[in-house]
C-alpha positions as CSV (number, residue, x, y, z in Angstrom):
1,N,-30.4,5.9,11.2
2,R,-29.0,2.6,12.1
3,S,-25.7,2.4,14.0
4,Y,-23.3,-0.5,13.9
5,D,-20.8,-1.7,16.5
6,K,-17.4,-3.2,15.6
7,I,-17.5,-6.9,16.6
8,R,-13.9,-7.8,16.0
9,T,-10.9,-7.1,13.8
10,L,-9.9,-10.2,11.9
11,T,-6.2,-10.6,11.2
12,G,-4.4,-13.3,9.2
13,H,-3.9,-12.1,5.7
14,S,-0.4,-10.7,4.8
15,D,-1.8,-8.2,2.2
16,S,-5.0,-6.3,1.4
17,V,-8.4,-8.1,1.5
18,L,-10.3,-7.8,-1.7
19,V,-13.4,-9.9,-1.3
20,L,-15.7,-11.4,1.5
21,A,-18.5,-13.9,1.3
22,Y,-20.8,-15.4,3.9
23,S,-22.0,-18.9,3.6
24,P,-25.8,-19.2,3.0
25,D,-26.4,-20.1,6.6
26,G,-24.3,-17.2,7.9
27,Y,-22.1,-19.5,10.0
28,V,-18.9,-19.1,7.9
29,L,-17.2,-16.1,6.4
30,A,-14.5,-16.4,3.7
31,S,-12.0,-13.7,2.9
32,G,-9.8,-13.5,-0.3
33,S,-6.7,-11.4,-0.5
34,L,-3.8,-10.0,-2.6
35,D,-1.7,-12.6,-0.7
36,K,-3.2,-15.3,-2.9
37,T,-5.0,-17.0,0.0
38,V,-8.6,-17.6,1.2
39,I,-9.2,-17.6,5.0
40,I,-12.2,-19.3,6.4
41,W,-13.6,-17.8,9.6
42,D,-16.1,-19.2,12.1
43,A,-18.9,-16.6,12.1
44,K,-21.3,-18.7,14.2
45,N,-22.0,-16.9,17.5
46,R,-19.8,-14.0,16.2
47,S,-16.6,-15.7,17.4
48,Y,-14.8,-15.2,14.0
49,D,-12.0,-17.6,14.9
50,K,-9.8,-18.6,11.9
51,I,-10.8,-22.1,10.8
52,R,-8.2,-22.6,8.1
53,T,-6.2,-20.9,5.3
54,L,-6.7,-22.2,1.8
55,T,-3.9,-21.9,-0.7
56,G,-3.5,-22.9,-4.4
57,H,-3.7,-19.7,-6.3
58,S,-0.6,-18.1,-7.8
59,D,-2.1,-14.6,-7.9
60,S,-4.6,-12.4,-6.0
61,V,-8.0,-13.8,-5.1
62,L,-10.7,-11.5,-6.6
63,V,-14.0,-13.4,-6.2
64,L,-15.6,-15.9,-3.8
65,A,-18.9,-17.6,-4.1
66,Y,-20.6,-20.3,-2.1
67,S,-22.9,-22.9,-3.6
68,P,-26.6,-22.5,-2.6
69,D,-26.3,-25.3,0.0
70,G,-23.1,-23.9,1.4
71,Y,-21.0,-27.0,1.0
72,V,-18.8,-25.7,-1.8
73,L,-16.8,-22.4,-1.9
74,A,-15.3,-21.3,-5.3
75,S,-12.5,-18.8,-5.5
76,G,-11.5,-16.9,-8.7
77,S,-8.1,-15.3,-9.1
78,L,-6.0,-13.1,-11.4
79,D,-4.1,-16.3,-12.2
80,K,-7.0,-17.2,-14.5
81,T,-8.2,-20.1,-12.4
82,V,-11.2,-21.1,-10.3
83,I,-10.6,-23.4,-7.4
């Protein structure tokens, strides 16, 4: 059996986190939440520092997807929009 160690607890959302997505190169982690935001985290070297918070949805973020080259992040929400 493989065991895993906790690296870090990421805080920044004001409500439950619903979705996570790593960029194709593994250097960026995005999290989407009931708080209607997406937070971008620096995953390079396992620092997981918050890079920025993205806003624009008027309801919970349910899905995140990076483009294959990692330059575009799409977010889908219960507000019926994709940003």
